[in-house]
C-alpha positions as CSV (number, residue, x, y, z in Angstrom):
1,X,-76.0,-119.4,187.7
2,X,-77.1,-118.2,191.2
3,X,-75.8,-119.1,194.5
4,X,-77.6,-118.3,197.6
5,X,-75.8,-118.4,201.3
6,X,-77.3,-118.3,204.6
7,X,-75.8,-118.0,207.9
8,X,-77.5,-119.1,211.3
9,X,-75.7,-117.0,213.6
10,X,-74.4,-119.1,217.0
11,X,-73.9,-117.7,220.1
12,X,-71.4,-119.2,222.8
13,X,-71.1,-118.6,227.6
14,X,-68.9,-119.2,228.5
15,X,-67.7,-122.2,225.4
16,X,-69.4,-122.6,222.5
17,X,-72.8,-121.8,221.3
18,X,-76.3,-121.3,222.4
19,X,-78.9,-120.5,220.1
20,X,-82.2,-118.9,221.6
21,X,-85.8,-120.0,221.2
22,X,-86.6,-120.5,217.7
23,X,-85.0,-117.3,216.4
24,X,-82.8,-117.2,213.4
25,X,-80.8,-114.7,211.8
26,X,-80.1,-115.1,208.7
27,X,-78.6,-113.7,205.5
28,X,-78.7,-114.2,201.3
29,X,-75.8,-113.4,198.8
30,X,-76.9,-113.5,195.2
31,X,-73.8,-113.9,192.6
32,X,-74.3,-112.8,189.0
33,X,-75.9,-115.5,186.7
34,X,-72.9,-116.4,184.4
35,X,-75.0,-118.9,182.5
36,X,-78.9,-117.8,182.7
37,X,-79.9,-120.3,180.2
38,X,-78.7,-122.9,182.7
39,X,-81.4,-121.4,185.4
40,X,-85.0,-123.1,185.6
41,X,-88.1,-121.3,186.6
42,X,-88.3,-121.4,190.4
43,X,-86.3,-120.0,193.2
44,X,-83.3,-121.3,195.4
45,X,-83.9,-120.5,199.3
46,X,-82.5,-122.1,202.0
47,X,-83.3,-121.8,205.7
48,X,-81.2,-122.4,208.7
49,X,-82.4,-123.2,212.3
50,X,-80.9,-122.6,215.6
51,X,-78.4,-125.5,216.5
52,X,-79.3,-127.7,219.3
53,X,-76.2,-128.3,221.3
54,X,-75.1,-130.8,223.6
55,X,-73.8,-130.9,226.7
56,X,-75.4,-127.3,227.1
57,X,-77.9,-125.9,229.3
58,X,-80.8,-124.1,227.2
59,X,-81.7,-121.5,229.3
60,X,-78.0,-119.3,228.9
61,X,-77.0,-117.0,226.2
62,X,-73.5,-118.1,226.3
63,X,-71.4,-121.3,226.7
64,X,-68.2,-121.7,228.2
65,X,-66.1,-124.8,226.2
66,X,-63.4,-126.1,228.4
67,X,-60.5,-126.8,226.6
68,X,-60.3,-130.5,226.2
69,X,-63.8,-131.8,226.3
70,X,-66.1,-132.1,223.0
71,X,-69.7,-130.8,222.0
72,X,-72.4,-131.9,219.3
73,X,-73.8,-129.5,217.6
74,X,-76.8,-130.4,215.2
75,X,-78.4,-128.3,212.9
76,X,-81.9,-128.4,210.6
77,X,-81.6,-126.8,207.0
78,X,-84.7,-126.5,205.1
79,X,-85.3,-125.8,201.4
80,X,-87.5,-123.0,201.6
81,X,-87.6,-122.4,197.7
82,X,-89.3,-124.1,194.9
83,X,-86.4,-126.1,193.6
84,X,-84.5,-128.9,194.3
85,X,-80.9,-128.2,195.8
86,X,-77.6,-129.1,196.6
87,X,-76.1,-127.9,199.7
88,X,-72.7,-127.9,201.6
89,X,-72.1,-126.6,204.7
90,X,-69.4,-125.3,207.4
91,X,-68.7,-124.3,210.8
92,X,-67.2,-120.6,211.0
93,X,-65.8,-118.8,214.1
94,X,-67.7,-115.3,214.3
95,X,-65.4,-114.2,217.6
96,X,-63.7,-115.6,220.6
97,X,-63.4,-114.6,224.1
98,X,-61.3,-116.0,226.8
99,X,-61.7,-115.8,230.8
100,X,-59.4,-114.3,232.8
101,X,-59.1,-113.3,236.5
102,X,-58.9,-109.7,237.5
103,X,-58.5,-107.7,240.8
104,X,-59.1,-103.9,241.4
105,X,-55.7,-102.0,241.4
106,X,-54.3,-101.3,244.6
107,X,-51.3,-102.5,247.4
108,X,-50.5,-106.4,246.8
109,X,-51.6,-108.9,249.8
110,X,-48.3,-110.9,249.2
111,X,-45.8,-109.2,247.1
112,X,-43.1,-111.9,247.9
113,X,-45.2,-114.7,246.7
114,X,-45.8,-113.4,243.3
115,X,-49.5,-113.0,243.6
116,X,-51.1,-110.1,242.0
117,X,-54.0,-110.1,244.4
118,X,-54.5,-106.4,245.5
119,X,-56.7,-104.3,248.3
120,X,-56.9,-100.6,248.1
121,X,-59.0,-98.2,250.9
122,X,-61.5,-95.8,251.0
123,X,-62.7,-93.5,253.6
124,X,-66.9,-93.4,253.8
125,X,-68.2,-90.1,252.9
126,X,-65.3,-88.8,250.9
127,X,-66.9,-89.2,247.8
128,X,-66.2,-91.0,244.5
129,X,-63.2,-92.9,244.0
130,X,-62.3,-95.2,241.1
131,X,-59.5,-97.8,240.5
132,X,-58.7,-99.7,237.4
133,X,-59.4,-103.3,237.1
134,X,-56.5,-105.4,235.5
135,X,-57.1,-108.6,234.0
136,X,-54.3,-111.0,233.5
137,X,-52.2,-108.4,235.7
138,X,-51.9,-106.1,232.9
139,X,-54.9,-105.7,230.9
140,X,-57.1,-102.6,231.8
141,X,-60.5,-104.1,231.6
142,X,-62.4,-101.5,233.4
143,X,-62.7,-99.9,236.5
144,X,-64.0,-100.2,240.0
145,X,-65.9,-97.2,241.5
146,X,-66.4,-96.8,245.1
147,X,-69.0,-94.0,246.5
148,X,-70.8,-93.4,249.5
149,X,-74.8,-92.6,248.5
150,X,-78.3,-93.0,250.3
151,X,-76.5,-94.3,253.6
152,X,-75.2,-97.1,251.5
153,X,-71.5,-97.8,250.1
154,X,-71.9,-98.3,246.4
155,X,-69.3,-100.5,244.9
156,X,-69.5,-100.6,240.8
157,X,-67.7,-102.8,238.4
158,X,-67.5,-101.0,234.9
159,X,-65.9,-103.0,232.2
160,X,-64.8,-101.7,228.7
161,X,-66.5,-102.6,225.6
162,X,-65.8,-105.7,224.6
163,X,-65.4,-107.1,227.9
164,X,-68.0,-109.2,230.3
165,X,-68.3,-109.9,233.7
166,X,-68.6,-113.5,234.7
167,X,-68.1,-113.4,238.4
168,X,-67.5,-110.7,241.2
169,X,-66.0,-111.5,244.5
170,X,-65.9,-108.4,246.6
171,X,-64.7,-108.0,250.3
172,X,-65.0,-105.0,252.3
173,X,-63.9,-104.6,256.1
174,X,-62.8,-101.9,258.5
175,X,-59.5,-103.8,259.2
176,X,-57.4,-105.3,256.7
177,X,-57.1,-108.5,258.6
178,X,-61.1,-108.9,258.2
179,X,-60.1,-109.5,254.9
180,X,-59.7,-113.7,254.5
181,X,-56.4,-114.7,253.7
182,X,-54.9,-118.7,253.0
183,X,-51.4,-119.9,254.5
184,X,-49.4,-118.1,252.0
185,X,-50.9,-114.6,252.7
186,X,-53.1,-114.9,249.5
187,X,-57.0,-114.4,249.8
188,X,-59.4,-116.9,248.7
189,X,-62.3,-114.7,246.5
190,X,-64.7,-117.8,247.1
191,X,-64.4,-116.7,250.8
192,X,-65.6,-113.1,250.3
193,X,-68.6,-111.8,252.1
194,X,-70.3,-110.2,249.0
195,X,-70.2,-112.3,245.3
196,X,-72.4,-112.9,242.1
197,X,-72.2,-115.7,239.5
198,X,-73.7,-113.7,236.7
199,X,-75.6,-116.2,234.6
200,X,-76.1,-113.5,231.9
201,X,-72.8,-112.0,231.7
202,X,-72.6,-108.2,232.1
203,X,-70.7,-105.1,231.6
204,X,-71.6,-103.4,234.8
205,X,-72.8,-104.6,238.5
206,X,-73.2,-102.3,241.3
207,X,-73.0,-103.6,245.0
208,X,-75.2,-101.6,247.3
209,X,-74.0,-102.4,250.9
210,X,-75.8,-100.7,253.7
211,X,-73.3,-98.8,255.9
212,X,-74.5,-100.9,258.8
213,X,-75.3,-104.2,259.1
214,X,-74.4,-108.3,259.0
215,X,-72.1,-110.0,256.7
216,X,-74.4,-112.0,254.2
217,X,-71.6,-114.7,253.3
218,X,-68.1,-116.0,253.8
219,X,-65.8,-116.3,256.6
220,X,-67.5,-113.2,258.0
221,X,-71.0,-114.3,257.9
222,X,-73.3,-113.2,260.4
223,X,-70.8,-110.8,261.9
224,X,-72.3,-107.4,262.6
225,X,-70.3,-103.8,260.8
226,X,-70.7,-100.4,261.4
227,X,-69.1,-97.8,258.9
228,X,-70.1,-94.1,260.1
229,X,-68.5,-90.9,258.1
230,X,-64.7,-91.2,258.1
231,X,-64.2,-94.6,258.7
232,X,-61.5,-96.2,256.7
233,X,-62.3,-99.0,255.1
234,X,-60.4,-101.9,253.0
235,X,-61.4,-103.3,249.9
236,X,-60.5,-106.3,247.5
237,X,-62.2,-106.6,244.8
238,X,-62.0,-109.5,242.6
239,X,-64.0,-110.9,239.1
240,X,-63.7,-113.7,236.4
241,X,-64.3,-111.6,233.1
242,X,-64.5,-112.4,229.5
243,X,-61.9,-110.7,227.2
244,X,-61.4,-110.7,223.9
245,X,-58.6,-113.3,222.8
246,X,-56.9,-114.5,219.8
247,X,-58.6,-118.2,218.4
248,X,-59.6,-119.9,215.5
249,X,-60.7,-122.8,213.5
250,X,-57.7,-124.4,214.4
251,X,-58.4,-124.6,217.8
252,X,-61.5,-127.2,217.4
253,X,-61.5,-130.0,215.3
254,X,-64.6,-131.2,214.1
255,X,-66.0,-134.3,212.8
256,X,-69.5,-135.4,211.5
257,X,-71.0,-136.6,214.3
258,X,-73.1,-140.0,214.3
259,X,-77.0,-138.1,214.5
260,X,-76.2,-136.8,210.9
261,X,-78.0,-138.9,208.1
262,X,-76.5,-141.0,205.4
263,X,-75.3,-138.6,202.7
264,X,-73.3,-136.3,204.2
265,X,-69.3,-136.5,203.0
266,X,-66.4,-134.2,204.1
267,X,-64.6,-132.4,201.3
268,X,-61.2,-131.5,200.7
269,X,-59.7,-128.5,202.3
270,X,-59.9,-125.3,200.1
271,X,-58.0,-121.8,200.1
272,X,-60.8,-118.9,201.0
273,X,-59.5,-115.5,201.7
274,X,-55.9,-116.8,201.8
275,X,-57.5,-119.3,204.8
276,X,-58.2,-123.1,204.4
277,X,-61.1,-124.3,205.1
278,X,-63.5,-127.5,204.7
279,X,-67.2,-128.0,203.6
280,X,-69.4,-131.1,204.5
281,X,-71.4,-131.8,201.0
282,X,-75.1,-133.6,201.2
283,X,-74.6,-135.4,198.1
284,X,-78.4,-135.9,197.3
285,X,-80.8,-133.7,195.9
286,X,-83.0,-131.9,198.9
287,X,-86.6,-131.3,197.2
288,X,-88.8,-128.1,197.9
289,X,-90.0,-128.1,201.3
290,X,-88.0,-131.1,202.7
291,X,-85.6,-130.6,205.2
292,X,-82.1,-132.0,206.2
293,X,-80.2,-132.3,209.8
294,X,-76.6,-131.9,209.8
295,X,-74.7,-132.7,213.2
296,X,-70.9,-132.0,214.2
297,X,-68.8,-133.1,217.1
298,X,-66.3,-130.3,217.9
299,X,-63.3,-130.7,220.3
300,X,-61.5,-127.8,221.9
301,X,-58.0,-128.6,222.0
302,X,-56.1,-128.7,225.2
303,X,-54.0,-125.7,224.7
304,X,-57.1,-123.2,223.6
305,X,-58.5,-120.7,225.8
306,X,-61.1,-121.3,228.2
307,X,-63.9,-118.7,227.1
308,X,-66.9,-117.8,224.9
309,X,-66.9,-118.8,221.2
310,X,-69.1,-117.5,219.2
311,X,-69.7,-119.7,215.8
312,X,-71.7,-119.6,212.8
313,X,-72.6,-122.1,210.0
314,X,-72.1,-121.1,206.8
315,X,-74.5,-123.1,204.3
316,X,-74.4,-122.5,200.5
317,X,-77.5,-124.0,198.1
318,X,-77.2,-124.4,194.4
319,X,-80.2,-125.9,192.0
320,X,-79.9,-129.4,191.5
321,X,-80.3,-129.3,187.8
322,X,-77.9,-128.5,185.0
323,X,-74.9,-129.5,186.7
324,X,-74.7,-126.2,188.6
325,X,-73.5,-128.0,191.7
326,X,-70.1,-128.1,189.6
327,X,-69.4,-124.6,190.4
328,X,-68.2,-126.6,193.8
329,X,-65.0,-129.0,194.3
330,X,-67.3,-131.1,195.3
331,X,-66.4,-134.9,196.9
332,X,-68.2,-136.9,194.3
333,X,-66.9,-135.4,191.0
């Protein structure tokens, strides 16, 4: 008997999943035919189109999912073979990341308050200087590199493999007092003069700041500055980064969405590779050339990490004839 499995890869920014226009990644697995006599002439083939996700802007590569909120995913599954098929599917988390605050290592602004915001110094024209970027206080997620080049200050956020830069905020001044702070002495990154929201997360980003000019934003907006060679500068570099994090299917509760047609039914939990998984079964044969819609609503638990989730829809199809479906513990037995 032959089983063909297909996976359509779903990519999630910020939390769960987005699919880019019409591109589908799929792969098939053939298992050994235990009962060749049960097969009939023809092929079992299945194609899974990228999911439509609500609510989710369709112009992003990644989806950020906030804990305690729900999203609905709809897939279209197409029978591209020559036989009628029976079908089962399940969502699978391929990987998950969480968001963390990061600061470039240096001296704390306010050690007495327990805040770990930090600043460092750099002398214009002194060459290249690096500091560790620390996410969540202790995770060395990358480096901040400062150098003078071509009459400009170059400040580079460079993250390690597996980490992504979501937002960056940079303050540079020739006096520490010119870096904004609030009543408790800690700096508010949103008021820094140089900042970027990275619509498509990156691993490296460089601010190129002329050595003389005016501040473009923040509390110093419009104020002139001039940094000649030998000028001591104070820098505070903040970032929101996506970091590899623990997570799994237990973080998401799934329910069949109302957009799914009649015929879908949730199966009983079963063990696969030591993990408990749940399949949804379509209890009617799907004719060659036909397609079927499958929609799930997922709720991310309140205690789950805010971040980027990558999810697959795993689908398996068998021929509808000769009791091939009995290889599954399906819910209509």
